[in-house]
Every structure is written in C-alpha cells, then in structure tokens.
C-alpha positions as CSV (number, residue, x, y, z in Angstrom):
1,X,-0.1,0.0,0.0
2,X,1.1,3.5,-0.9
3,X,0.1,6.7,0.9
4,X,0.5,10.3,-0.3
5,X,0.5,13.1,2.2
6,X,0.1,16.7,0.9
7,X,0.7,19.9,2.8
8,X,1.0,23.6,2.1
9,X,-2.3,24.7,0.9
10,X,-4.3,27.8,2.2
11,X,-5.5,31.4,1.6
12,X,-3.2,33.9,-0.1
13,X,-3.8,37.2,-1.7
14,X,-3.4,37.6,-5.4
15,X,0.4,38.0,-6.4
16,X,1.4,35.8,-3.3
17,X,3.1,32.6,-3.1
18,X,2.5,29.3,-1.7
19,X,4.6,26.0,-1.6
20,X,2.8,22.6,-1.9
21,X,4.6,19.4,-0.8
22,X,3.6,15.8,-1.3
23,X,5.5,12.8,0.5
24,X,4.9,9.2,-0.8
25,X,5.3,6.4,1.6
26,X,4.7,2.6,2.0
27,X,5.5,-0.1,-0.5
28,X,7.7,1.9,-2.9
29,X,10.6,0.6,-4.9
30,X,10.9,3.5,-7.2
31,X,8.7,6.3,-8.4
32,X,8.2,7.2,-11.8
33,X,6.4,10.4,-13.0
34,X,5.0,12.6,-10.5
35,X,2.7,15.6,-10.7
36,X,0.3,18.1,-9.5
37,X,-3.4,18.4,-10.7
38,X,-6.1,20.8,-9.7
39,X,-9.7,20.8,-9.7
40,X,-11.8,24.0,-9.4
41,X,-15.6,23.9,-8.7
42,X,-17.6,22.8,-11.6
43,X,-14.7,22.1,-13.7
44,X,-12.7,19.0,-14.7
45,X,-9.3,17.9,-13.0
46,X,-6.5,19.2,-15.0
47,X,-2.8,18.7,-15.0
48,X,-0.8,21.7,-13.5
49,X,2.8,20.4,-13.8
50,X,4.4,17.0,-14.1
51,X,8.0,15.9,-13.6
52,X,9.7,12.7,-14.7
53,X,12.2,10.7,-12.6
54,X,15.1,12.2,-14.9
55,X,13.8,15.6,-13.9
56,X,12.1,16.6,-17.1
57,X,9.2,18.8,-16.6
58,X,5.9,19.8,-18.2
59,X,3.6,22.7,-17.3
60,X,0.1,23.8,-18.2
61,X,0.3,26.9,-20.3
62,X,-1.7,28.8,-17.6
63,X,1.0,28.3,-14.9
64,X,4.2,28.2,-17.0
65,X,6.7,30.8,-15.8
66,X,4.8,31.2,-12.4
67,X,4.9,27.6,-11.1
68,X,8.0,25.3,-10.4
69,X,7.8,21.6,-9.8
70,X,10.6,19.7,-8.2
71,X,11.2,16.3,-6.6
72,X,13.6,14.4,-4.3
73,X,14.0,10.9,-5.5
74,X,15.6,9.6,-2.3
75,X,12.9,10.9,-0.2
76,X,9.9,10.2,-2.6
77,X,8.7,13.8,-2.5
78,X,7.3,16.3,-5.0
79,X,6.9,20.1,-4.4
80,X,5.1,22.8,-6.3
81,X,6.3,26.4,-5.8
82,X,3.6,28.6,-6.9
83,X,4.4,32.3,-7.3
84,X,2.4,35.3,-8.7
85,X,-0.7,33.6,-7.8
86,X,-4.1,34.6,-9.3
87,X,-7.6,34.1,-8.3
88,X,-8.2,31.7,-11.1
89,X,-5.5,29.3,-9.6
90,X,-8.2,28.8,-6.8
91,X,-8.7,25.0,-6.7
92,X,-8.1,21.8,-4.7
93,X,-4.7,20.6,-5.7
94,X,-4.0,16.9,-5.8
95,X,-0.6,15.0,-5.9
96,X,-0.1,12.1,-8.3
97,X,2.4,9.5,-8.2
98,X,3.2,6.7,-10.8
99,X,5.4,3.8,-9.5
100,X,7.8,2.1,-11.6
101,X,7.7,-1.7,-12.1
102,X,3.8,-2.0,-11.1
103,X,2.8,1.1,-13.1
104,X,0.3,1.8,-10.5
105,X,-1.0,5.3,-10.0
106,X,-1.7,6.9,-6.7
107,X,-3.6,10.2,-5.6
108,X,-3.2,12.4,-2.7
109,X,-6.4,13.5,-0.6
110,X,-6.2,17.0,-2.1
111,X,-5.2,20.4,-0.5
112,X,-7.2,23.6,-1.0
113,X,-5.6,26.7,-2.5
114,X,-7.6,29.8,-2.4
115,X,-6.4,33.2,-3.9
116,X,-8.3,36.3,-3.1
117,X,-8.4,39.3,-5.3
C-alpha cells in the first residue's frame, strides 16, 4: 500500500506565493512520473505540472513561468512552488505519483488553495 500526504495549501492574496509538498510512503521501490493536478468547482481535474524521474518537466500553459515543480527521488517527495498567484488558480490541488515496475497510480487527498483578489 502507498500513501500520499500533501501539505502547504491555504489562503493567499493575489500576487502571493504558496509551496505545496507531497510525500509518498509505503511499498515503494521506485517512483516514476510525479505531478500536481487541480480541480476547481464545476470544472474537470487538470494537469498543472509534471516531472519525470529524470527531472524533465511539463507545465500547463496557464502556470508556465509562475509555478515550479521539483522532486527528491531519495525521499519520494514532489513539491510545487507557486508564485504570482491569481484568483483563477483557486482549486483543490492533488498530488499524483506513478510507481515504476507496477505502473500503479496513486492520488493524494487534495489540498485547498484559495487566492483572493
């Protein structure tokens, strides 16, 4: 079994910053791709940023240049640094981890990010 624990969400004014963290624990041999998704009320869940084990990254157009994803392979953690936050970034943010070998995919419980104007 694998557990993902997220932290770092909260309320911030527009233009501010937040850092989200996600730690994976349990029966993990090696993590593959890791990422952050978000879901706003009434909208579908969307990919915000992803990072491969090699360090290669991908970002949604709406956050490129403002958000930075990083990971620590030894600790099985993935972080999302969010700068210049906008009200439209308000959503529940979910951590996602794919395991090498089994190919299984796991989701965190979600953390609320609210950006006030």
